[in-house]
C-alpha positions, 0 to 999 in steps of 0.5 A, a space after each residue: 322655819 329653819 330652827 334646829 330641833 335643839 333650838 325648838 326645844 330651847 324655845 319651848 323651854 321658855 314656857 314649859 318646864 320639864 317634859 323633855 321627851 315630849 319636847 324632843 318628839 314635837 321638835 323632830 316632827 316640826 323639823 321633818 316638815 322643813 326637811 320634807 319641803 326641801 325634797 324633790 316633788 317625787 320624793 316629797 309626796 311619799 313622806 307623811 308626818 309622824 303623828 304623836 300621841 301624848 300620854 299623861 295626866 291633866 295639867 302637865 303641859 300637853 296642850 301648851 306644848 302643841 300650842 307653843 309649837 304651832 305659834 313657833 312655826 306660825 302654822 294654823 292650829 286648832 284644838 278640839 275635844 274628841 268627846 264633842 264628836 259623834 258617829 255619823 247618824 247621831 246628833 253632834 258635830 261632824 268630824 269634817 268640821 275639824 278641817 273646816 275650823 282649821 281652814 278658818 284659822 288659816 284664812 284669817 292668818 293669810 288675810 291678815 298677812 295680805 292686808 298688812 302687805 297692802 296697807 300702805 296702798 290702802 292708806 291713800 284711799 282712806 285719806 280720799 274717803 276721809 276728805 270726802 266725808 269731811 267735805 262732801 259733794 254738794 247735794 244734787 238738784 232736785 228733779 223738776 216737776 214736768 208741770 213746772 217745766 210746762 208753765 216755765 216755773 222750773 229752777 234756772 240751771 246753773 251756768 258752766 261758769 258758776 259750776 266751774 267756780 263751785 268745783 274750784 272752791 270745793 277742790 281748794 277746801 278739800 286740799 286744805 282739809 287734806 293738809 290738816 289731816 296729814 298734820 293730824 289736826 282733825 283726829 278728834 273731829 266727829 264724822 258719820 260712817 255708813 258701814 255694812 252690817 255683819 251677818 246675823 248671829 243665826 249663821 253661827 248657831 247653824 255651825 255650832 249645831 253641826 250644820 257647817 256645810 249648810 251654814 256656809 252654803 246659805 251664806 254663799 248662795 244668799 250673800 249676793 242675792 239679798 240687799 246689803 244692810 247698812 248702819 250708820 256710826 258716828 266716830 272720830 276721824 281717828 277711829 274712822 281711820 282703822 275702820 276704813 283702812 281694813 275696809 279699803 285693804 280688803 277691797 284690794 285683796 285677790 280672794 282667789 289667790 288667798 283661797 289657794 294660799 289658804 289651802 296650801 298652808 293647811 295642807 303643808 303646815 296645818 296642826 290639829 291637837 285632839 284632846 281627851 282621845 282616851 275618852 273615846 277609847 273602847 271601855 267596859 261599858 257597851 250601853 248608853 252614850 258610849 255606844 258611838 265611841 268606836 264609831 267616832 274613832 272610825 270617823 276620825 280615822 280617814 282624816 288622819 289617814 289622808 282624805 279630801 274635805 270640801 271647805 269654803 276655800 276649796 278641797 283640802 287634802 289631809 295627808 300632810 297635816 300633823 295630828 297630835 293626840 293627847 289623853 290621861 288614859 287613867 281608865 283606858 289604855 292606848 291599846 283600847 283604841 282601834 288598831 287602825 287608829 293606833 297605827 296612825 300615831 306611831 310616836 308615843 311619849 309619856 308626860 310625867 306628873 309634876 312634883 314640888 320642884 317642878 311647881 317651883 320652877 313653873 312659878 319662876 322660870 317660864 317667860 310668862 310665869 304666874 308670879 311675873 303675871 301677878 307682879 305685873 298686874 298689881 304693879 299697875 296700881 303701885 303695889 310692889 309684890 315680891 316672892 322669896 325663894 322660901 315662899 315659892 317653895 311653900 306654894 309649890 309644896 302646898 300645890 303638890 300636897 293638894 294634888 296628892 290628897 285630891 284630884 290631880 289637876 297638875 299645874 292648874 292647881 297653882 292658879 287656885 292656890 295663888 288666887 287664894 293666897 293673894 286674895 286680900 292683896 288683890 282686893 285691897 291693893 294698897 297703893 305704894 305698899 310692898 308685900 313680901 310673899 315668904 314661907 310665913 306668909 304662905 303658912 298664915 294664909 293657907 296653912 289651916 286651909 290645907 290641914 282641913 281636908 273638907 275645906 281643901 276639897 271645896 276651896 283648893 
């Protein structure tokens, strides 16, 4: 990751409009990671990441900035909701599961990379298995009954000459099949695979209910003791290639090395986005479900400060993981967080509410803008969709007006407005037609709806 902060911001600009302060903060944090890795070991250990607290209303790009940053750095990333965790002693998820979830993400990344590296070698094994499936070995002779042997009624054994001839015929047939496979002549041939069954869904229920350690320990303890369950699948040779390639490539992996690399990747490059952190800030209410708010903060604090969490890949130090927290802070303030937690987020950035001109840019400028998505979707059925500048501005003004008169949900309002605007076009999808979305079209479809506050509240 050798991008400079200005280059990182330029990449983020392709997907996120505005919020320059937040982009600069995360760009510097990401670049500092690269700078730290180039330092000598004795200095590197003392340099900790500067965690970031984003403050702003919903729908202004807080999550998207963090997610795009992680994708840009090819770093393991998890987004968690602070409200889903409870203080130790209450029913709910344990905060250590944040790091275990991050390890799962990193493990998938490392395995995918290693599998890609051994795919060429695995392809040879896949070809051998396909040849064996298409031309199986002859069935072994049935065991003889001792009484038949006693009375001389047993089957006469084949001579070595007959066995050699049979093996040669089998070898020639497999050679022909191998050539046909390489030419792609047998891709539609149907074969039967015997595969291991995936673990039962009950393990996932354990994890979801907060029993992360218990589920992982049971899997490891019983995995080698219980017999492997298999299932038969009838697939084409083309489908079997992908299934067998993954299976053979997995056999070639050194899992011990993968686990070590996973731990190193999490410790040096891991990113955790803690959303809705304002919901666990101290409030005026001291009763009911709010009783564990401060407890959750105190439980999260050791992970952010730096601690060791036991995971299936091994012990993971959290000292150098980058934490980005976000919250609207409508009711509470950052100062309502416990002082120790405040000190662990030294960089604070405010994200601005979106206005009509921002909505207009969001609709057109990003690489994956909503208008480009709808044009591509309807284009698959021969519908030519065109948005004029006047139409874009009219949509943006409606989104701003609805956000101001109702709940402000930021850019998410554009999804609702566009779905309502293009409902008839998406439903009918007149093939070969051209639909122009201009200011008049927007006013016709949404004008009356915006004027009626009751309808706006429930529909837009």
